[in-house]
C-alpha positions in Angstrom: -5.1 6.7 -36.2 -4.6 6.2 -32.5 -2.9 9.5 -31.5 0.2 10.3 -29.5 1.5 8.6 -26.4 -0.5 9.8 -23.3 1.0 7.7 -20.5 2.5 4.5 -19.3 -0.2 2.7 -17.4 1.8 -0.3 -16.0 5.0 -2.2 -16.4 5.9 -5.7 -15.3 8.7 -8.1 -15.7 7.2 -10.8 -18.0 10.3 -13.1 -18.3 14.0 -13.1 -17.2 16.5 -15.5 -18.6 20.3 -15.2 -18.4 21.4 -11.9 -19.9 18.0 -10.7 -21.0 14.8 -9.3 -19.3 11.5 -8.9 -21.1 9.1 -6.3 -19.7 5.5 -5.9 -20.7 4.6 -2.2 -20.7 0.9 -1.1 -21.0 0.7 2.3 -22.7 -2.1 4.6 -23.7 -2.2 6.2 -27.1 -5.0 8.7 -27.6 -8.1 6.6 -26.8 -6.5 3.2 -27.2 -4.3 1.1 -24.9 -1.7 -1.4 -26.1 1.2 -3.4 -24.8 4.9 -2.9 -25.7 7.3 -5.7 -25.3 10.7 -4.2 -24.2 13.8 -6.4 -24.0 16.8 -5.3 -21.9 20.3 -6.7 -21.9 22.4 -7.5 -18.9 23.6 -3.8 -18.7 20.0 -2.5 -18.6 20.1 -1.2 -22.2 17.1 -1.6 -24.4 17.9 -4.1 -27.2 14.5 -4.5 -28.7 11.0 -3.0 -28.6 7.9 -4.5 -30.2 4.3 -3.4 -30.1 1.4 -5.8 -29.6 -0.7 -5.9 -32.9 -4.2 -5.6 -31.4 -5.2 -2.4 -29.6 -7.5 -2.8 -26.7 
C-alpha cells in the first residue's frame, strides 16, 4: 500500500490539441511518487484522470 496523497510535486502541460489539454501531474503518495494524467476540456473542466501504472 502506498499511503495517502502527501503533495503535488509538479504539473506541466504535456499536450494541447483543439478542445483538450493533457497535464502531467507528479504526486507523492506516502513514500512513492507517481504521475497522474489529467485531461481538461475547453471549459477547463476535468474530463479524465489516469494514473501511471509504475510507481517511482
